[in-house]
N, C-alpha and C positions, 0 to 999 in steps of 0.2 A: 690318383689324379681325381678330383674330387666334380660329378657331374658340372655343374656352371666351370673350373677350372676348363675341360676336358671341351665344353661349348665354346670358350674366348680361345682356347687356342687354335680350334679347327672351323672356327663359323665362317672364312671366306674361301674353306673346303667344300661348307657342308651342301651346297648347292651338288658340286659340283662331284659328293660323296651321292646321296643322294636319287640324283638322275643316273651313275653307275649300279647302285641296284636296282631300281628300275628297270634298266636296259639289262639287266643280268636275271630276274627274274624274270620278266617279260618272253625271255631269249628261251627259260627253264622250261615255260609252260608251254612254249611251241613247241618242244623236244617232246614233253609228253602227252600235250594231247595228236603229236603224233602217231602214239601207236596208242589211242585209245578207243578201247573196245577191248585189243589184242589180249587182252588176260591170259585166255587160255591158251594163246600161245609165248606168250612172254615165258624168255628163261628170267626163272626167280630161284631161289634158295632159301632156309630158317633158316637167319641167325639166330635165333631164340627159338623160347618158350611164345608162339600167338605172335611174333615179329618176323617181318619177310621184307627182301630186297629183292630189283628186280635190276637186271642191265638198267632197264628204263631207269631207274633211282639214278645212276654209275652216270648213266651219260646226262643228265640234266646234270649233277654234281660237277660233272667236267664241262660242260657249256660254261656256264655258270665261273669256276676258276680263269676261261676261255680269257670275260672279258673283263673279268678283279684282272688278273695279271694283266692284258695290255691296258690298260684305263690307270693302278695302281698296282703299282709293278712294285710295288716296297710292302703293301698290305699281305696281310697273315690271314688265311682264309682258314676257318675251324665248319668242314663240313660232317654230316654224320656218315658219311658213308666212306669217303678217303684219308678223315683224318680225326675221326669222334674220338680223342684220347689228350691231344692240345688245348692248351687252356688258353686262356686271354694274355694277354700280352700290354707292355707299352707299343706305343705307334699305331696304327688303324690295324682291327681285326672285324673281315664279315664272317659274321654266326653264319651258316645255311643248310634247310633241311631244303633238299634237292626235293622234296615228295612225300609231305604229310597226307598222311594217311595211305602206306601204300596200299595195305590189304583194298579197302573201296576202293580204290586202283585198279588189278586186278581182279574187282567181281562188277567193275564198269560201277559201282557204286557211287556217286559224284555228287562226292563229296571230299574234294582233297586240292592240295595246293602247296606253291609255293616260300617258301618267308626265309627274308633273310633278313639278316641286323647290321646294323655298324657299330664299330668301340670304338672308342677312342682313348684312350689309355684308360680302357677297359668300361668306360661310358658309353652307355647307348646312345646312341643321336644321331642317331635314323633305326628303319624299321621298312620295310615292305611283305607285306603278304599277296599274293595270287591267288586266288583261287580260279584252278584251272579253267572246270568245266564253262564258266561262266563267264570269265573272264575278268571278272570284278577288281579292283586292284585299292587295296587299305595303305597309306603311307602318313609316315611319322615323322614330322625332322622335331628333334629338344631344345623345346621354347616354345614353337613356330606350332602345333598345333597335331590337329590327326584328320586323316580324309579319306575319304569314301569316289570313288572315282573323281576326285577334283575337289567335294563337297565335302562339306566340311562334319566334323561329328562329334556328337556326342554322345558321353554314360547314359541309359536313363537313368527320370529323377520318381523312381519308385519306393516307394520306400515301405511299406503294406508287406510283409510275403505273401500276404496270402492271394497279394495278384502278381506275384513275383513269377517268372519261368527262368526254372535253372538249368545252367549246362553243366554234365559231366563225362569222366572217360571211365572206364573201367580199372582197370591193375590186372587186365590181362593179362602180362608181361609176370606177374608176380606175388604166384598164388597165395602166398603168404599172408599180402597183405587183405584177403577177398574177406575173410570172417568181418574184421574192421570195416571195411565197408557195407557190406551188408545191415549190419550196426547200422550205422550210419542214416540209411537211405532211408527209414519211416519216418526217419527224425524229420529228415526234409520234408519227405513223401505227406509226410502231417501238414506242414505249415504251410503247402507254397502253393501255386498255378497248378506247377508240372518238373517235369524232368527228362533234359534230352539229352539224348549220347548219337552224337553221328560219327566221334572216332578222326577229326585229325584235332585238332587238341591249337593250329592255329587261327585254324575259322573258329572252334568256339573264345577264344578270346579277340577276335577280332567282333566276332558278333556280340561280345560288355562292350569294347567299343565302340559300338552303331549302337547300344541300345535295343537290340534286339535281343540279348542273355538281360537278366538283373545282377549272375552274379553266375560264378562255377565252383569245381574245388576236383582234382585228381591226385589221384593221391601218388607214383613219378612221372617226372616230362623229365627232359635234358634243356640243355641251354638253348639246343637248335630248336628248340621246341615253343616256347617261351621268350625265346629275346625281341621278339622282331614286336609280338604280340603284348608282351610287362611295356614296351615302349609307348604302344598305337592307345595301351587303355589312360597311360597312367595322362599323354599329351590329349585323351579324351574327357579328362576328367575322373577318370576312375582308379581305381585300388589295386596292387596286388601284390601279396604275399607269400610267404610259405603259408602251409599250417597253423604255423604256431604268430600269424601275426610279423614274422621274423621278414627284412628283406628278401628278395630270392637268392643264395650263393648261384656262383658258377658252375656248377653239377648240378648233379641230377638233385630232386626237390618236387616235394607232393607244391602244387600253389595252389592257391584262393585267390579271386580277384573278383572286383564291381564294382555298385556304382559306391560310392560311403558310406553311406546305408546299406545297405544288404550285403557290404561287404561285413561289417561290422555285425550285421545278427548272425551271420555264417560261420563268426568266428570265435561266436560267443556260443552258436549250437552244436558248432564240432564239442566246443570241449571239452562240451556236459555227458560227450562219448568219453572222451579219452580216459 
């Protein structure tokens, strides 16, 4: 089903789905916030190279599932920790990252978030991201725009790369991507005002939607990393694709986002390295 069809089919439910996503994200943020500063004592395990999960991640996801299950019992929930292998199908699907920036959280580095997207027949209709330490909340509803703490937001209008601030994410899980990434860095660094890497992709995408970053790229993200942020960016007037300029799939993918001018510039710059 196309995005407009999905939007029409669920128009009477959009407010409810948005409110459920907000309630779930706020409740999960409270779970995580309750453990803030306890990184040294929280039980955590390695899922893979430089990739960690803690009991806080799973407790947060369980809280989200509880709220969604009570409010929308027929909805599917795809979460990073409990059902990462599931795919989006027909009907309503909540795509959940219960703690984006786990390593930051474990080290009490204040850049981590809850990210929830709602899909209707695979089309994104709601996106909610909550910055746990600051309690800032981004919300997007398809066709209705994007907000930060209730105030409308837009991507930046920076068109000159020399004035642009770029966000990125290191390929820390996939060492085979490091060499390409290292080749790309000087191409972007020489032409822009700077590059920032904070370690929570959901918040990086929110920074694009809010106009704080002018563009962003990362080589490997999962759907729960970008599903909510992608809708926020589009509703704020921005563009997000894979690194080739194609639509993002519902699978692991590179991502390139920005205002329309900087997205095009970044796409061309990165193509020159490929």
